[in-house]
C-alpha positions in Angstrom: 6.1 -20.4 22.8 8.0 -17.4 20.8 6.7 -13.9 21.4 3.3 -14.8 23.6 2.6 -17.4 20.5 1.7 -20.5 20.2 4.6 -23.1 17.7 1.9 -25.3 17.3 -0.6 -22.3 16.6 1.9 -20.5 14.3 2.8 -24.6 12.7 -0.6 -23.8 11.6 -0.3 -20.9 8.7 2.8 -22.9 7.2 0.0 -26.1 6.7 -2.7 -24.0 5.3 0.1 -22.2 3.0 1.3 -25.2 1.5 -2.0 -26.7 0.5 -2.3 -24.1 -1.6 1.3 -24.8 -3.1 0.9 -28.5 -3.6 -3.0 -28.2 -5.4 -1.2 -25.8 -7.9 -3.2 -22.6 -6.7 -0.2 -20.2 -5.7 3.4 -20.9 -7.6 4.9 -19.8 -4.4 4.2 -18.3 -1.1 6.3 -16.6 2.0 4.8 -15.0 5.1 7.1 -13.4 7.6 5.5 -12.4 11.4 7.2 -10.0 13.7 5.9 -9.4 17.2 7.7 -6.4 19.0 10.0 -6.4 16.4 11.1 -9.7 17.1 11.1 -12.6 14.2 8.2 -15.0 15.5 7.4 -16.8 12.0 8.6 -17.0 8.8 7.6 -20.0 6.0 8.5 -20.4 2.4 7.3 -22.6 0.0 7.3 -23.3 -3.9 8.8 -22.2 -7.1 9.6 -18.3 -7.3 10.3 -19.5 -11.0 7.8 -22.1 -12.1 9.6 -22.9 -14.9 13.3 -22.6 -13.7 12.6 -24.6 -10.7 14.0 -21.7 -8.7 12.9 -22.0 -5.0 11.4 -19.3 -3.3 14.1 -17.8 -0.8 14.2 -15.3 1.9 16.2 -12.9 -0.8 13.4 -13.4 -3.4 12.3 -9.7 -4.8 8.4 -9.9 -5.4 7.1 -7.3 -7.0 4.8 -4.7 -4.7 2.3 -3.7 -7.2 -0.7 -1.3 -4.8 1.6 -2.5 -1.6 3.7 0.7 -3.2 0.8 3.0 -2.2 1.6 2.9 2.0 5.2 3.7 0.9 4.2 6.6 -1.4 1.4 8.3 1.0 4.5 7.9 3.7 6.6 9.5 1.2 4.2 12.4 1.0 4.1 12.6 4.8 7.2 12.8 5.2 6.8 15.9 3.2 4.3 17.7 5.2 6.2 17.2 7.8 8.7 19.9 6.5 5.4 22.1 6.4 5.6 22.3 2.5 1.7 22.1 2.4 -1.5 21.4 4.3 -3.7 18.1 3.9 -6.8 20.6 2.9 -5.0 22.2 0.4 -6.7 22.2 -3.0 -4.8 20.1 -5.1 -5.4 23.1 -7.6 -2.9 25.3 -5.8 0.0 23.1 -6.7 -1.2 21.7 -9.9 -2.6 24.8 -11.5 -4.0 22.8 -14.8 -6.5 21.1 -12.6 -8.0 24.5 -11.7 -11.3 23.6 -13.5 -12.1 20.1 -12.8 -15.3 19.0 -13.4 -17.2 16.1 -12.5 -19.3 13.7 -14.5 -23.0 14.2 -14.5 -24.3 11.7 -17.4 -23.8 10.4 -21.6 -20.8 9.4 -22.7 -18.0 9.9 -25.3 -18.9 13.0 -27.2 -21.9 13.4 -25.6 -20.4 13.4 -22.0 -22.4 16.2 -20.1 -20.2 17.4 -16.5 -20.7 20.5 -14.2 -18.7 22.0 -11.7 -17.3 20.3 -8.8 -19.3 21.1 -5.0 -16.3 21.1 -3.7 -12.2 21.3 -4.1 -10.4 18.6 -4.7 -8.0 18.1 -1.3 -4.6 16.8 -1.6 -6.3 14.4 1.8 -9.0 13.8 -1.0 -6.0 12.2 -2.3 -4.6 10.3 0.2 -7.9 8.5 1.0 -9.3 7.6 -2.7 -12.0 10.2 -2.1 -10.9 12.5 -4.8 -13.2 11.1 -7.5 -10.6 9.9 -9.5 -10.6 6.0 -11.1 -9.0 3.5 -13.0 -9.2 3.0 -16.5 -9.4 -0.7 -16.3 -12.1 -1.3 -13.9 -14.5 -0.5 -17.3 -17.4 -0.2 -15.3 -18.1 4.3 -16.6 -18.1 6.0 -19.1 -14.7 8.3 -17.9 -13.0 5.0 -17.7 -13.2 5.2 -20.8 -11.2 8.6 -21.0 -9.1 7.0 -19.0 -7.9 4.0 -21.4 -8.4 6.8 -24.3 -5.7 8.8 -22.7 -3.2 6.2 -21.4 -3.5 7.6 -17.9 -1.5 5.8 -15.4 1.4 4.9 -17.5 2.5 3.8 -21.0 5.4 2.9 -22.5 7.9 5.9 -22.8 5.0 8.1 -20.4 5.7 10.1 -17.4 3.6 11.5 -14.6 3.5 14.9 -16.0 2.0 13.5 -19.3 -0.9 12.0 -16.5 -1.0 15.0 -14.9 -1.5 16.7 -18.2 -4.1 14.1 -19.4 -5.8 14.4 -16.2 -7.0 18.0 -16.6 -9.2 17.7 -19.2 -11.0 14.5 -17.7 -14.1 14.9 -15.5 -14.4 13.2 -12.4 -16.5 10.2 -11.4 -18.3 12.3 -8.1 -17.5 15.2 -5.9 -14.8 15.0 -4.4 -15.4 13.7 -0.6 -18.7 12.3 -1.1 -17.7 8.5 -2.5 -14.7 6.3 -2.1 -13.4 5.2 -5.2 -9.7 3.1 -5.9 -7.8 4.7 -8.7 -5.2 6.6 -9.4 -5.0 9.3 -6.9 -1.7 7.9 -5.3 0.4 8.2 -8.8 -0.8 11.6 -8.6 0.2 12.1 -4.4 3.4 10.3 -6.4 3.7 13.3 -8.1 3.0 15.5 -5.2 6.4 14.6 -4.0 8.2 15.2 -7.0 7.1 18.7 -6.4 7.3 19.5 -3.3 10.7 17.6 -3.4 12.1 19.0 -6.6 13.0 15.0 -7.0 12.2 12.2 -9.1 10.2 10.3 -6.8 12.2 7.0 -7.4 15.1 9.0 -5.8 13.3 10.9 -2.8 12.3 7.9 -1.8 14.8 6.2 -1.8 16.8 8.9 0.2 13.8 9.7 2.6 12.6 5.8 3.1 14.6 2.8 1.7 17.7 3.6 2.6 16.8 4.9 6.7 15.0 1.4 6.8 17.6 -0.2 5.4 15.3 -1.3 2.1 18.3 -2.2 -0.3 16.8 -4.5 -2.2 13.4 -2.4 -3.0 13.5 0.2 -5.5 10.8 1.4 -8.8 13.2 -1.7 -10.7 15.1 -4.3 -10.0 18.7 -4.0 -8.7 21.6 -4.9 -10.7 22.9 -7.4 -8.5 19.4 -8.7 -7.2 18.8 -9.2 -11.3 18.8 -13.4 -10.7 16.4 -13.3 -7.3 13.7 -11.5 -9.0 10.5 -13.8 -8.8 8.2 -15.0 -12.1 4.4 -13.1 -12.1 1.9 -15.5 -13.1 -2.2 -14.9 -13.8 -4.4 -17.4 -12.6 -6.5 -20.0 -15.0 -9.0 -22.7 -15.4 -6.2 -25.1 -15.2 -3.8 -23.5 -12.9 -1.7 -20.4 -13.7 0.2 -19.2 -16.7 3.6 -17.4 -17.0 2.4 -13.5 -16.9 5.7 -11.8 -16.7 9.4 -13.6 -17.0 11.9 -12.7 -14.7 14.7 -12.9 -17.6 13.3 -10.6 -19.9 10.8 -8.4 -17.1 10.1 -4.4 -17.9 11.4 -4.3 -14.3 14.8 -4.9 -14.9 14.9 -0.9 -16.3 14.5 2.2 -14.8 11.5 3.4 -15.6 9.9 6.9 -16.5 6.4 6.2 -15.2 7.0 6.0 -11.5 4.1 4.9 -10.5 3.4 5.9 -6.5 0.4 3.5 -6.8 2.3 0.1 -8.2 5.5 0.5 -9.3 7.9 -0.5 -6.6 9.7 -4.6 -6.4 11.2 -5.7 -3.1 11.7 -8.7 -0.5 10.0 -10.1 2.3 12.1 -8.6 4.6 12.5 -5.0 3.2 8.9 -4.4 3.2 8.7 -6.1 7.1 11.2 -2.9 7.8 8.2 -0.5 6.1 5.6 -2.1 8.3 7.5 -1.8 11.7 8.4 1.9 11.0 4.5 1.7 11.0 4.8 0.9 14.5 7.3 2.8 16.0 9.8 0.4 15.3 13.0 1.7 12.9 16.8 0.8 12.8 19.0 1.7 16.0 21.2 3.5 13.4 18.2 6.0 12.4 19.4 9.4 14.0 15.7 10.4 14.0 12.0 8.7 13.1 10.8 8.6 9.6 7.4 10.3 10.8 6.9 11.7 13.8 4.7 9.5 16.8 1.4 11.7 15.9 2.4 11.8 12.0 1.9 7.7 12.1 -1.1 8.0 14.6 -3.1 10.5 12.5 -2.4 8.3 8.9 -3.4 4.8 10.7 -6.6 6.5 12.0 -9.7 6.1 9.7 -10.9 9.4 7.9 -13.7 8.4 6.3 -16.4 11.6 6.8 -17.8 10.9 9.5 -16.0 7.8 10.8 -17.9 5.4 8.8 -16.7 2.6 6.9 -16.0 1.6 3.5 -19.5 0.2 3.2 -21.0 3.3 3.6 -19.2 5.3 1.4 -20.6 3.4 -1.9 -19.0 0.7 -4.0 -15.8 1.1 -5.7 -15.7 -1.9 -8.1 -12.3 -3.3 -7.7 -10.2 -2.8 -4.3 -7.3 -4.5 -2.2 -9.8 -4.8 1.1 -12.8 -5.5 2.3 -15.4 -2.8 2.9 -17.9 -3.9 5.6 -16.0 -3.0 9.0 -13.2 -1.3 7.4 -12.4 2.4 7.2 -9.7 4.3 5.1 -6.7 6.4 6.7 -4.0 8.5 4.8 -3.1 4.9 2.4 -3.9 2.1 4.3 -7.1 0.4 5.8 -8.1 0.6 8.7 -10.5 -1.8 10.7 -13.1 0.2 12.6 -15.3 -2.6 13.7 -13.6 -6.0 14.0 -17.7 -7.5 13.9 -19.0 -6.1 10.9 -15.5 -7.2 9.3 -16.3 -10.8 9.8 -12.6 -11.5 10.7 -11.1 -12.4 13.9 -9.3 -9.1 13.8 -8.2 -6.3 16.1 -9.7 -2.3 16.1 -7.0 0.0 14.3 -5.3 -2.9 12.7 -4.4 -1.2 9.1 -2.7 -2.2 6.2 -3.3 -3.5 2.2 -2.2 -5.5 -0.3 -1.2 -5.7 -3.2 -2.3 -7.1 -7.3 -0.2 -10.3 -7.4 -2.2 -11.4 -4.1 0.6 -9.9 -1.7 -0.6 -8.3 1.4 0.4 -6.7 4.7 -0.9 -5.2 7.9 0.1 -3.8 11.3 -1.9 -4.6 14.5 -1.0 -2.1 16.9 -3.0 -3.5 20.0 -0.5 -6.7 19.5 2.5 -4.9 18.6 2.5 -6.7 15.4 3.3 -7.0 11.8 2.7 -9.2 9.6 3.8 -9.4 5.6 2.9 -11.8 2.8 4.4 -12.4 -0.7 3.6 -14.0 -3.5 2.8 -13.5 -7.7 -0.2 -14.5 -8.8 -2.9 -12.0 -10.8 -5.3 -11.1 -9.6 -5.8 -10.7 -5.8 -9.3 -11.8 -5.6 -8.9 -15.3 -6.8 -8.6 -16.4 -3.8 -9.7 -15.3 -0.2 -6.4 -16.4 1.2 -5.8 -12.8 2.9 -8.6 -13.6 4.8 -7.6 -16.6 6.0 -4.0 -15.3 7.1 -6.0 -12.9 9.4 -7.4 -16.2 11.8 -4.5 -18.4 11.1 -1.9 -15.1 12.6 -4.6 -14.1 15.2 -5.7 -17.4 16.5 -1.9 -18.1 16.9 -2.0 -15.3 19.5 -1.8 -17.0 23.5 -0.5 -14.0 25.3 -1.5 -10.2 24.8 1.0 -7.1 25.2 0.6 -6.7 29.0 1.4 -10.7 29.7 4.5 -10.3 27.5 5.2 -6.7 29.4 6.4 -5.5 26.2 7.9 -2.0 27.2 8.3 0.0 24.5 5.4 3.0 23.4 2.9 1.0 20.7 0.7 3.2 18.9 -1.9 2.6 21.2 -0.6 4.6 23.5 -0.5 7.4 20.9 -4.3 7.8 21.5 -3.6 8.2 24.6 -3.8 12.2 25.4 -1.4 11.7 28.2 1.3 9.9 26.8 3.5 12.8 25.3 7.1 11.6 24.7 9.3 13.8 22.8 10.9 12.8 19.4 13.7 14.8 17.9 12.5 16.6 14.2 13.6 15.6 10.9 16.8 17.7 9.5 15.5 19.8 6.5 18.5 20.1 4.6 18.2 17.7 2.2 14.7 19.0 1.4 14.6 21.2 -2.2 12.6 23.8 -2.2 
């Protein structure tokens, strides 16, 4: 038994993942599990670069894609902890060009009709994907076409400033707060990080998150010393998978002009595990001050949907990195609010997110457990491996944290009003106003 988990049952995880590799469904995969900060299980198989027969390794660098979103959300909340904004601030307070945003009513193209917003868009709307923004690639709404026309979300030589300027003239898909819809909202959060910190997004995240957590191989481009460690990325095809991004000449080797807070980062499985463990309150002993206060972590990992409903009750987004039934949304993370409705063996309060290349992570406060899964196959909806992993990981638990007598506080404690441990406030000297 390892940290209250059965070694035999843990072995089922690797056996299941191996089938994906052997049948040609995935090029590679690695999974890392920690419980109470102790490494419980690690498995890796397949080729990080199939064409060059490069085995996946512990230091393989993966594209995080939308697993960048939680990191950007945390970055914005570190600035919130400095008192630089309030969550209910209208976005237009900090982006004046958005003062006259409108919402879609009918029509398309030049005949599109719009109206005034029923209520202002707030920063909290951005963090919870209830802002009314969308993604152009969804191609499901007349407004999506405007995003593609104006290259909202990046493009050669474009910047976050270009995105903000373009969005000022595009109507929202719905009134802020009325629905949940996956969107470029986290890219806007990245812009706000730049606005409040006075630094480029990659620089601030490096300073505020990556260095403190020891995430030495992560960033918005591959570090020079890691050039040969970048995995290839593949896209699904009926006959198997095809090369989508060759690591030898990938754009990820260059510092971008558009820092996508919603999907632009790369890094290793251990780096992301450091971030995941931080969400549970476990950080490097060398860190003088916690990255976030315990109250902020608790707040971020709580369901913020109106009426505490799940995503299914908020209207269907065309695409997302999570299922909808029984799942709510916090400030940058999905949050399990009803395991029974979700139809997956899970625990209340489990939070996480995935990336377009089928990557995934979650933290389970009740089990004091963090799980990170890495592979590189587009799109993430190809196989149900994320749901399968939830079952495989949770079935391996045979002792709960109480039986293990884990002494450190978890997020469960944060929901207890009698719990009031003091933490030092972070230093604000490095924040430029």
